[in-house]
matplotlib code that plots the C-alpha trace (Angstrom):
import matplotlib.pyplot as plt

x = [-0.1, 1.1, 1.0, 2.1, -1.1, -3.9, -5.3, -4.9, -6.9, -10.2, -8.7, -5.0, -6.4, -8.3, -5.0, -2.5, -5.3, -5.1, -0.9, -1.0, -2.9, -0.9, 2.4, 2.0, 0.1, 3.0, 5.4, 3.7, 5.1, 8.3, 8.6, 8.8, 7.2, 9.7, 11.5, 8.0, 6.2, 9.4, 8.9, 5.3, 5.2, 8.0, 6.6, 3.4, 4.4, 2.5, 5.1, 8.1, 11.2, 12.5, 9.0, 9.3, 11.7, 9.4, 6.0, 7.2, 7.9, 5.3, 2.9, 4.3, 4.8, 1.7, 1.4, 4.9, 4.2, 0.6, 2.7, 5.2, 2.9, 1.1, 4.5, 5.6, 2.5, 3.7, 6.9, 8.6, 12.3, 15.3, 14.5, 18.2, 18.8, 15.4, 15.3, 19.0, 18.4, 16.0, 16.9, 20.0, 17.9, 15.5, 18.8, 20.3, 16.9, 16.8, 20.8, 20.2, 17.1, 18.7, 21.0, 18.9, 16.2, 18.8, 19.6, 19.2, 16.7, 20.0, 21.5, 18.1, 17.2, 20.7, 20.5, 17.1, 18.5, 21.7, 19.5, 16.8, 19.5, 21.0, 17.5, 17.4, 20.7, 19.8, 16.4, 18.7, 21.0, 17.7, 16.5, 19.2, 20.2, 23.1, 22.7, 23.5, 20.3, 20.7, 21.5, 19.4, 19.9, 17.6, 19.5, 22.9, 25.6, 29.3, 30.6, 27.8, 25.5, 27.8, 28.0, 24.2, 23.7, 25.9, 24.6, 21.1, 21.8, 23.6, 20.2, 18.2, 20.2, 19.7, 16.2, 16.0, 17.2, 14.5, 16.4, 13.9, 15.6, 14.1, 16.8, 20.1, 19.2, 17.9, 21.6, 23.1, 21.2, 21.6, 25.3, 25.3, 23.4, 20.2, 17.2, 15.0, 12.4, 13.4, 14.3, 11.3, 9.6, 13.2, 13.0, 9.7, 10.0, 13.6, 10.8, 7.9, 10.3, 12.8, 9.9, 8.2, 11.1, 12.3, 8.7, 8.9, 12.2, 10.6, 7.2, 9.6, 10.9, 7.7, 9.5, 6.6, 3.4, 0.3, -2.3, -0.4, 0.8, -2.9, -3.8, -1.0, -2.1, -5.5, -4.9, -1.9, -3.5, -6.2, -3.4, -1.4, -4.2, -5.3, -1.7, -1.6, -5.3, -6.1, -2.9, -0.4, 1.4, 1.8, 4.3, 6.2, 9.6, 7.9, 6.7, 10.2, 11.7, 8.7, 10.0, 13.5, 12.6, 10.8, 13.1, 16.1, 14.2, 13.2, 16.9, 17.7, 14.9, 16.2, 19.5, 18.5, 16.4, 19.2, 21.2, 18.2, 17.4, 13.5, 10.7, 11.4]
y = [-0.2, 3.5, 5.3, 8.6, 8.7, 6.2, 6.0, 4.3, 1.0, 2.0, 0.0, 2.2, 5.2, 4.9, 3.7, 6.2, 9.1, 7.2, 7.2, 10.9, 11.6, 9.3, 10.5, 14.3, 14.0, 12.5, 15.2, 17.3, 15.9, 15.8, 11.8, 13.0, 11.8, 10.8, 7.7, 6.6, 7.4, 6.0, 2.6, 2.2, 3.0, 0.8, -2.5, -1.7, -1.7, 1.0, 3.3, 2.0, 2.6, 5.4, 7.2, 7.0, 9.9, 12.4, 11.2, 12.0, 15.1, 16.0, 14.5, 16.0, 19.2, 21.4, 19.9, 20.6, 24.6, 24.3, 23.1, 25.6, 28.7, 26.8, 26.8, 30.2, 31.7, 31.0, 30.8, 34.1, 33.2, 35.1, 36.1, 36.2, 32.8, 31.2, 33.1, 32.4, 28.6, 28.3, 30.0, 27.8, 24.7, 25.8, 25.9, 22.8, 21.2, 22.3, 21.8, 17.8, 16.9, 18.2, 15.5, 12.7, 13.6, 12.1, 8.5, 5.5, 3.2, 0.9, 4.3, 6.0, 2.1, 2.0, 6.2, 5.8, 2.1, 4.6, 7.6, 5.3, 3.5, 7.8, 8.1, 5.2, 6.1, 9.9, 7.9, 5.6, 8.6, 10.8, 7.5, 6.7, 10.9, 10.6, 14.0, 17.2, 18.7, 22.5, 25.8, 29.0, 30.7, 31.8, 32.8, 32.4, 35.1, 35.1, 31.5, 29.6, 30.9, 30.4, 26.6, 26.5, 27.8, 25.5, 23.0, 23.3, 23.7, 19.8, 18.4, 20.3, 18.5, 15.1, 15.6, 14.6, 11.3, 10.2, 11.7, 14.1, 17.2, 17.1, 14.9, 16.3, 19.9, 19.1, 18.0, 20.6, 23.4, 21.6, 21.5, 25.1, 25.6, 27.2, 26.5, 23.5, 25.7, 27.9, 24.2, 23.0, 26.4, 26.5, 22.8, 23.5, 26.3, 24.9, 22.1, 24.0, 24.9, 22.5, 20.4, 22.1, 23.1, 19.7, 18.3, 21.3, 19.7, 16.1, 17.6, 18.5, 15.2, 13.3, 11.3, 10.5, 9.1, 11.9, 10.3, 8.6, 12.1, 13.7, 10.8, 11.9, 15.8, 15.1, 12.7, 14.6, 18.6, 17.4, 15.1, 18.5, 20.0, 17.5, 16.7, 20.7, 21.6, 18.5, 16.7, 18.5, 15.4, 12.2, 9.3, 8.7, 6.9, 3.6, 4.4, 5.7, 2.5, 0.6, 2.8, 2.3, -1.3, -0.7, 1.4, -1.0, -3.7, -2.0, -0.6, -3.8, -4.3, -2.0, -2.8, -6.3, -4.9, -3.0, -6.1, -8.0, -5.3, -5.3, -5.0, -6.8]
z = [0.0, -0.6, 2.6, 0.9, -0.6, 0.5, 4.1, 6.4, 7.2, 9.6, 12.7, 12.0, 11.9, 15.2, 16.6, 15.2, 16.5, 20.5, 19.5, 18.5, 22.1, 24.1, 22.6, 22.9, 26.3, 27.9, 25.7, 27.6, 31.0, 29.7, 28.8, 24.7, 21.6, 18.7, 19.7, 21.4, 18.1, 15.7, 18.1, 17.6, 13.6, 13.4, 15.1, 14.3, 10.7, 9.4, 7.3, 5.4, 7.6, 5.3, 6.2, 9.6, 10.5, 7.8, 9.3, 13.2, 12.4, 9.9, 12.5, 16.1, 14.7, 15.2, 18.7, 19.5, 18.2, 20.9, 23.8, 23.4, 23.7, 26.2, 28.5, 27.4, 28.2, 32.0, 32.1, 31.7, 29.4, 28.9, 25.3, 24.5, 25.4, 24.0, 20.3, 20.1, 20.6, 18.4, 15.4, 15.8, 16.1, 13.3, 10.9, 12.1, 11.9, 8.1, 7.5, 8.7, 6.6, 3.5, 3.4, 5.8, 2.8, 0.1, 2.3, 0.8, 3.3, 5.0, 5.3, 7.2, 8.9, 10.8, 11.4, 13.5, 15.3, 16.1, 17.4, 19.5, 21.6, 21.8, 23.3, 25.5, 26.8, 27.9, 29.4, 31.2, 32.4, 33.4, 35.7, 37.6, 38.5, 35.5, 33.8, 36.0, 38.6, 37.1, 38.4, 39.1, 35.7, 34.7, 31.3, 29.5, 28.3, 26.9, 26.2, 28.1, 25.5, 22.9, 23.4, 24.3, 20.7, 18.8, 20.9, 19.9, 16.3, 16.4, 18.4, 15.6, 12.9, 14.6, 14.7, 11.0, 12.5, 15.1, 17.8, 20.4, 21.1, 24.9, 26.9, 25.2, 25.2, 28.8, 29.7, 27.6, 29.9, 32.8, 32.5, 31.6, 35.2, 33.8, 36.0, 35.8, 35.6, 32.3, 30.8, 29.6, 27.8, 26.2, 25.0, 24.0, 21.8, 20.1, 19.3, 17.9, 15.1, 14.8, 13.5, 11.7, 9.9, 9.6, 8.3, 5.5, 3.6, 4.4, 2.8, -0.4, -0.3, -0.4, 2.1, 4.8, 4.8, 4.8, 6.7, 9.3, 9.9, 10.1, 12.2, 15.0, 14.7, 15.6, 18.1, 19.4, 20.0, 22.8, 24.3, 24.7, 26.0, 28.4, 29.7, 30.0, 31.6, 33.4, 34.4, 37.6, 38.2, 37.3, 37.9, 34.9, 36.1, 35.3, 32.4, 30.9, 31.9, 29.6, 26.6, 27.4, 26.7, 23.5, 22.6, 22.8, 20.8, 18.0, 17.6, 17.5, 15.1, 12.6, 12.5, 11.5, 8.8, 7.4, 7.0, 5.6, 2.9, 4.0, 7.0, 9.6]

ax = plt.figure().add_subplot(projection="3d")
ax.plot(x, y, z, "-o")
ax.set_aspect("equal")
plt.show()
């Protein structure tokens, strides 16, 4: 079936709306949506492997923009830090996606496998308190700001492979002494530019599934709203360990697929 032009089966559509709701619900709580969406699309055989990065960038773009706007409304962020990191992330996403859209299927599969492994590593480090806990800075300047901007550009380029920006952005800003309160709106706003920028290039290259992306968007928007307005606290530690297990399994499946030359 041509996933770019044909709508998903009815049961697929309802499942994808639910997937979009779930991953963006937990994304709003800080779990992240990229790796979980990629794993679900791979394991559910819903999208060809080479179209997964584009589909999750396009499908999660609008919910992420909404998420950023909501957090920006309640947390005052240093404008210089925010704007410079957001622009750098957008440039990185544009350049990185421009490279990935020309890669062969096998190379994309192996890059995605590595991306999921990197994401799983960040989650594990977060779970065992292996990441710095941050400081009290509300903004950055000087060399710290330059490091943050360069890091944002690199992180933005990696979203084209399916590495979400939340965990690595959090790690960098904590290392630089940023207040945890300031970190979330910064990484959410960076994602709000990175995802649409990458999505535009994937759209131009046609390397994504339009109906699946629409289902993720339509399910994702209410997921963000419910998490932001109705959920004040939720224990997600066990969920993160489950995500790590799924990511590792999906990583192995993608690598096997790349060696076999077909979807496992």
